[in-house]
C-alpha positions, -999 to 999 in steps of 0.1 A, spaced: -96 -41 -5 -122 -20 -22 -110 11 -40 -140 32 -33 -132 62 -12 -148 62 22 -149 83 55 -133 69 86 -149 78 119 -128 72 150 -151 64 179 -142 71 215 -134 41 238 -164 48 258 -195 36 243 -213 69 240 -227 85 209 -207 117 205 -210 147 181 -187 132 156 -212 104 149 -238 130 138 -213 149 117 -201 117 101 -236 107 92 -244 140 77 -212 142 58 -215 106 44 -250 114 30 -236 149 16 -205 136 1 -223 102 -10 -196 80 4 -197 49 26 -185 53 63 -163 29 83 -164 32 120 -135 19 142 -130 20 180 -98 14 196 -99 -4 230 -72 -10 255 -77 -15 293 -44 -14 311 -59 -35 339 -68 -64 316 -34 -61 298 -15 -64 331 -37 -91 345 -34 -111 313 4 -116 321 -6 -137 351 -37 -153 340 -36 -151 302 -64 -175 295 -90 -161 318 -80 -126 309 -83 -135 272 -120 -145 278 -126 -113 297 -111 -92 269 -132 -109 242 -163 -104 261 -155 -67 265 -147 -65 228 -180 -83 219 -200 -58 239 -183 -29 222 -187 -45 187 -225 -51 194 -227 -13 204 -210 -1 175 -232 -23 152 -262 -7 166 -249 28 160 -242 17 125 -277 5 120 -292 38 131 -269 56 105 -280 31 78 -316 42 83 -305 77 69 -294 60 38 -256 56 47 -236 24 40 -218 18 73 -195 -8 85 -178 -11 120 -150 -28 140 -132 -26 173 -94 -30 176 -76 -39 206 -44 -17 205 -25 5 230 -12 31 205 -40 40 180 -21 63 157 -1 35 142 -32 15 137 -48 47 120 -19 49 96 -25 11 88 -61 21 78 -47 49 57 -25 26 39 -51 -2 33 -83 21 25 -87 49 0 -97 74 27 -114 108 18 -115 120 53 -109 109 90 -136 122 115 -129 122 152 -142 142 182 -116 167 195 -102 156 227 -91 183 252 -56 178 269 -40 200 296 -10 221 285 12 203 310 1 170 295 10 181 260 45 189 270 53 154 278 36 135 251 18 143 219 -20 139 219 -35 118 192 -54 148 179 -20 166 174 -5 136 158 -34 135 132 -31 172 124 7 171 121 14 138 104 -17 122 90 -14 123 51 -53 125 46 -77 152 56 -87 152 93 -120 166 107 -118 172 145 -153 178 157 -162 201 186 -200 199 186 -229 190 164 -250 221 166 -256 216 129 -247 179 118 -246 193 83 -224 223 83 -242 256 73 -212 279 76 -177 272 63 -146 292 69 -114 287 49 -82 302 62 -53 310 38 -19 325 42 -10 348 14 25 354 29 35 321 14 63 328 -11 72 294 -24 54 282 -56 43 249 -37 29 269 -8 9 291 -31 -6 260 -46 -14 248 -10 -37 280 -7 -54 267 -38 -59 233 -23 -73 248 10 -99 268 -9 -108 240 -33 -114 218 -4 -137 243 14 -157 252 -18 -163 216 -24 -174 210 12 -196 240 11 -212 228 -21 -219 194 -9 -234 206 22 -252 237 8 -233 259 32 -219 295 29 -182 298 25 -163 327 40 -126 332 31 -103 348 56 -67 358 57 -51 372 89 -23 397 86 -3 395 118 24 422 113 38 416 148 47 380 138 62 392 106 84 416 124 94 390 149 103 365 121 122 391 100 138 413 125 143 390 156 136 399 193 153 432 203 156 447 169 146 483 163 112 487 148 111 494 111 91 524 98 54 522 100 52 528 62 71 495 55 45 474 73 16 494 57 32 487 24 36 449 33 0 448 44 -12 464 10 7 439 -9 -9 411 11 -43 426 5 -37 425 -33 -25 390 -31 -54 379 -11 -79 397 -35 -63 380 -64 -65 347 -47 -101 351 -38 -109 364 -75 -93 333 -90 -115 310 -70 -146 332 -77 -151 340 -41 -176 370 -39 -163 403 -24 -187 401 4 -172 367 15 -136 378 15 -122 390 49 -88 406 55 -81 407 92 -53 425 110 -42 411 143 -29 379 160 -41 348 140 -58 326 165 -78 353 184 -87 369 151 -100 336 137 -118 328 168 -135 360 170 -146 358 134 -159 322 137 -179 333 167 -194 363 151 -204 343 118 -216 313 136 -191 291 118 -195 254 118 -162 242 103 -128 259 100 -110 246 69 -72 251 70 -38 238 61 -13 222 84 23 215 79 50 199 100 68 220 126 99 214 146 117 226 177 98 252 199 70 255 172 63 218 176 63 219 214 39 249 214 17 238 186 8 251 152 -20 275 144 -44 245 139 -35 229 171 -39 260 191 -73 265 174 -85 231 186 -83 244 222 -99 279 215 -120 278 185 -159 278 189 -162 253 161 -148 222 144 -115 221 124 -109 205 91 -72 202 83 -55 192 51 -19 186 42 0 199 12 -4 177 -18 24 151 -25 22 156 -61 
């Protein structure tokens, strides 16, 4: 296999050109990387019918796959006219996440791009949507596309958490900013850096439900300490003062409001694995998928 890094675009099963196609084309050009497109097909009706008439259904399945291959090849040809090196394939598989991990192990991927797919809250309780699997567990950066208002992003928003206390978590903040800065430079975009100070969440974590509120002065002192840490982090990465934003309030609503106000195209943030109730309800990144007015770019802590 080639060791040249590339982008992987996960196309939807339906043969329609979605916003992720335009974003993938623009990013491949901006990042100067080749692009591979893969579509995962699986029709339950054909799979079941194949149990009773395997030969006939095998022919029907191959005909369907060939139609999809041809359609993807046409999309790849359109992208190649913009100077992008593109390849494509269609894979018959029922559980795409395992196949995606196969691509991750076989190819040096710089980024996985996919359209964000909305799932009902009830449905998310009983099984983990593919988007959530990618955000939680995929070891390479994942870009879930909401729309392609600007195929090449113009406004980038990086979210950091200066409440992180462990050294490895502080390094994770650096990785988030570095990724956002690089993306902004490649796309010629503006970068905004945000930290949300949710003192109610801090209180719930430290004191527990039902505990007496601490003195207001203590939370003000904690907020001041976070402001200083945020300023130092921004300064270290040469983020201009006018592009630093310290927001007080609940994380998801605060981020969404900021993103809307600043016409953000992409939110760059980190994701980590959660367990128990947090895993059931979803992380901040997962919640943003269903509320943010723009696309999400998620990275994992470095394994180094």
